[in-house]
LOBAPA-758276 format. One record per residue: x, y, z of N, C-alpha, C, O in turn; residue in three letters; residue number from 1. Coordinates in steps of 0.02 Angstrom, whole numbers. Each point is the difference from the previous one (the first is absolute). Layout:
BEGIN
+--------+--------+--------+--------+--------+--------+--------+--------+--------+--------+--------+--------+------+-----+
!   n_c1 !   n_c2 !   n_c3 !  ca_c1 !  ca_c2 !  ca_c3 !   c_c1 !   c_c2 !   c_c3 !   o_c1 !   o_c2 !   o_c3 ! code ! pos !
+--------+--------+--------+--------+--------+--------+--------+--------+--------+--------+--------+--------+------+-----+
!      X !      Y !      Z !      X !      Y !      Z !      X !      Y !      Z !      X !      Y !      Z !  ALA ! NUM !
...
+--------+--------+--------+--------+--------+--------+--------+--------+--------+--------+--------+--------+------+-----+
***
This chain:
BEGIN
+--------+--------+--------+--------+--------+--------+--------+--------+--------+--------+--------+--------+------+-----+
!   n_c1 !   n_c2 !   n_c3 !  ca_c1 !  ca_c2 !  ca_c3 !   c_c1 !   c_c2 !   c_c3 !   o_c1 !   o_c2 !   o_c3 ! code ! pos !
+--------+--------+--------+--------+--------+--------+--------+--------+--------+--------+--------+--------+------+-----+
!   4821 !  -1170 !   4819 !      1 !    -18 !     70 !     36 !     53 !     42 !    -22 !     15 !     56 !  UNK !   1 !
!     75 !     13 !    -83 !     36 !     52 !     38 !    -43 !     63 !      7 !      5 !     35 !     50 !  UNK !   2 !
!    -47 !    -22 !    -99 !    -45 !     58 !      5 !    -47 !     -8 !     59 !    -12 !     48 !     37 !  UNK !   3 !
!    -14 !   -107 !    -29 !    -45 !    -14 !     56 !     34 !     10 !     67 !    -29 !     27 !     47 !  UNK !   4 !
!     90 !    -49 !    -42 !     38 !      8 !     62 !     14 !     73 !     14 !     -7 !     23 !     57 !  UNK !   5 !
!     26 !     14 !   -108 !     14 !     72 !      9 !    -64 !     37 !     20 !      2 !     41 !     46 !  UNK !   6 !
!    -57 !    -55 !    -79 !    -62 !     33 !     17 !    -24 !    -18 !     70 !    -27 !     43 !     35 !  UNK !   7 !
!     36 !   -105 !    -15 !    -22 !    -19 !     67 !     44 !     33 !     53 !    -25 !     19 !     53 !  UNK !   8 !
!     90 !    -12 !    -66 !     44 !     35 !     47 !    -18 !     74 !      5 !      0 !     29 !     54 !  UNK !   9 !
!    -15 !      2 !   -110 !    -22 !     70 !      1 !    -66 !      8 !     37 !     -9 !     48 !     38 !  UNK !  10 !
!    -36 !    -94 !    -48 !    -64 !      2 !     36 !     10 !     -8 !     75 !    -31 !     36 !     39 !  UNK !  11 !
!     74 !    -81 !    -18 !     15 !     -8 !     71 !     33 !     62 !     30 !    -13 !     18 !     57 !  UNK !  12 !
!     56 !     14 !    -96 !     32 !     62 !     24 !    -51 !     55 !      9 !      4 !     38 !     49 !  UNK !  13 !
!    -51 !    -32 !    -94 !    -53 !     51 !      6 !    -44 !    -14 !     59 !    -18 !     46 !     37 !  UNK !  14 !
!     -1 !   -109 !    -27 !    -42 !    -18 !     58 !     37 !     14 !     65 !    -30 !     27 !     47 !  UNK !  15 !
!     94 !    -44 !    -43 !     39 !     14 !     60 !      4 !     75 !     13 !     -5 !     23 !     57 !  UNK !  16 !
!     15 !     16 !   -110 !      3 !     73 !      7 !    -66 !     26 !     28 !      0 !     42 !     45 !  UNK !  17 !
!    -56 !    -65 !    -71 !    -66 !     23 !     23 !    -13 !    -20 !     73 !    -27 !     39 !     38 !  UNK !  18 !
!     47 !    -99 !    -20 !    -11 !    -22 !     69 !     43 !     41 !     48 !    -25 !     21 !     53 !  UNK !  19 !
!     88 !    -10 !    -69 !     42 !     41 !     43 !    -25 !     72 !      6 !      1 !     29 !     54 !  UNK !  20 !
!    -24 !     -1 !   -109 !    -26 !     68 !      2 !    -63 !      4 !     42 !    -10 !     48 !     37 !  UNK !  21 !
!    -34 !    -98 !    -42 !    -61 !      2 !     40 !     15 !     -9 !     75 !    -33 !     30 !     42 !  UNK !  22 !
!     82 !    -72 !    -26 !     19 !     -7 !     71 !     28 !     65 !     26 !    -16 !     20 !     56 !  UNK !  23 !
!     57 !     13 !    -96 !     28 !     64 !     23 !    -54 !     53 !      6 !      2 !     41 !     46 !  UNK !  24 !
!    -52 !    -41 !    -91 !    -56 !     47 !      5 !    -36 !     -9 !     67 !    -17 !     49 !     33 !  UNK !  25 !
!      4 !   -111 !    -14 !    -34 !    -12 !     63 !     40 !     25 !     59 !    -28 !     29 !     46 !  UNK !  26 !
!     93 !    -41 !    -47 !     43 !     23 !     55 !      3 !     76 !      3 !      1 !     30 !     54 !  UNK !  27 !
!      1 !      2 !   -112 !      3 !     73 !     -2 !    -65 !     30 !     27 !      2 !     47 !     39 !  UNK !  28 !
!    -58 !    -74 !    -60 !    -65 !     26 !     24 !    -10 !    -11 !     74 !    -34 !     39 !     33 !  UNK !  29 !
!     64 !    -91 !     -5 !     -8 !    -15 !     71 !     47 !     41 !     44 !     -8 !      1 !     61 !  UNK !  30 !
!     56 !     32 !    -91 !     49 !     38 !     38 !    -30 !     67 !     21 !    -13 !     42 !    -43 !  UNK !  31 !
!      1 !    -31 !    107 !    -36 !     61 !     22 !     41 !     64 !      0 !    -28 !     54 !     -3 !  UNK !  32 !
!     94 !    -59 !      7 !     40 !     61 !      8 !     18 !     33 !    -66 !     28 !     55 !      0 !  UNK !  33 !
!    -43 !    -86 !    -56 !     16 !     30 !    -65 !    -54 !     50 !    -21 !    -59 !    -12 !     10 !  UNK !  34 !
!     81 !     67 !    -38 !    -47 !     49 !    -25 !    -28 !    -24 !    -67 !     23 !    -49 !    -29 !  UNK !  35 !
!    -73 !     85 !      4 !    -32 !    -17 !    -64 !     51 !      1 !    -57 !      0 !    -45 !    -42 !  UNK !  36 !
!     43 !     96 !     41 !     49 !      6 !    -54 !     54 !    -54 !      5 !     23 !    -26 !    -51 !  UNK !  37 !
!     -3 !     10 !    112 !     50 !    -53 !      8 !    -29 !    -68 !    -22 !     35 !    -40 !    -31 !  UNK !  38 !
!    -98 !     28 !     47 !    -31 !    -62 !    -21 !     -3 !     -4 !    -76 !     13 !    -52 !    -30 !  UNK !  39 !
!    -31 !    107 !     -2 !     -2 !      1 !    -74 !     69 !    -12 !    -30 !      7 !    -35 !    -50 !  UNK !  40 !
!     45 !     64 !     81 !     68 !    -10 !    -24 !     21 !    -73 !      5 !     30 !    -28 !    -46 !  UNK !  41 !
!    -46 !     -3 !    103 !     17 !    -71 !      9 !    -41 !    -45 !    -46 !     26 !    -51 !    -24 !  UNK !  42 !
!    -88 !     69 !     11 !    -41 !    -39 !    -46 !     29 !      1 !    -71 !      1 !    -51 !    -34 !  UNK !  43 !
!     21 !    109 !     12 !     30 !      6 !    -66 !     64 !    -42 !     -4 !     13 !    -33 !    -50 !  UNK !  44 !
!     26 !     35 !    103 !     61 !    -41 !      1 !    -17 !    -74 !     -1 !     36 !    -40 !    -30 !  UNK !  45 !
!    -90 !     21 !     63 !    -21 !    -70 !      1 !    -19 !    -25 !    -69 !      8 !    -59 !    -16 !  UNK !  46 !
!    -34 !    104 !    -26 !    -18 !    -21 !    -67 !     61 !    -10 !    -45 !     -2 !    -40 !    -46 !  UNK !  47 !
!     56 !     77 !     60 !     59 !     -4 !    -42 !     42 !    -62 !     17 !     10 !    -44 !    -42 !  UNK !  48 !
!     15 !     41 !    103 !     42 !    -55 !     23 !    -22 !    -22 !     69 !     30 !     22 !     49 !  UNK !  49 !
!    -81 !    -63 !    -43 !    -27 !    -16 !     66 !     49 !    -37 !     46 !      0 !     13 !     60 !  UNK !  50 !
!     40 !    -58 !    -86 !     45 !    -38 !     43 !     55 !     46 !     28 !     17 !     -5 !     59 !  UNK !  51 !
!     12 !     48 !   -100 !     52 !     45 !     23 !    -25 !     50 !     51 !     30 !      9 !     53 !  UNK !  52 !
!    -87 !     22 !    -68 !    -25 !     51 !     45 !    -33 !    -30 !     62 !    -11 !     36 !     50 !  UNK !  53 !
!     -6 !   -100 !    -51 !    -26 !    -33 !     60 !     53 !      2 !     55 !    -15 !     16 !     57 !  UNK !  54 !
!     77 !    -31 !    -75 !     54 !      1 !     50 !     15 !     71 !     21 !     17 !     12 !     58 !  UNK !  55 !
!    -21 !     36 !   -102 !     11 !     71 !     17 !    -55 !     23 !     47 !     13 !     38 !     47 !  UNK !  56 !
!    -75 !    -59 !    -59 !    -56 !     19 !     43 !      8 !    -31 !     70 !    -14 !     33 !     50 !  UNK !  57 !
!     35 !    -95 !    -47 !     11 !    -34 !     64 !     56 !     34 !     39 !     -4 !      6 !     62 !  UNK !  58 !
!     56 !     17 !    -97 !     55 !     33 !     33 !    -21 !     68 !     28 !     22 !     21 !     54 !  UNK !  59 !
!    -67 !     13 !    -90 !    -23 !     67 !     21 !    -44 !     -4 !     62 !      1 !     44 !     43 !  UNK !  60 !
!    -40 !    -98 !    -39 !    -44 !     -8 !     58 !     41 !     -9 !     62 !    -27 !     -7 !     54 !  UNK !  61 !
+--------+--------+--------+--------+--------+--------+--------+--------+--------+--------+--------+--------+------+-----+
***
């Protein structure tokens, strides 16, 4: 039973990570003042730690 709980928590963490990364991707693509290289840099950061870099991206804007 504990295995099922652990696996379900890991699955929810992965889903949350993917949702946050996709939201950040949409915001990055919609930002007109970023250059191509800056957008790529922010996209890579979104894949690593989307929640942390979301706040850094909001602060930069």
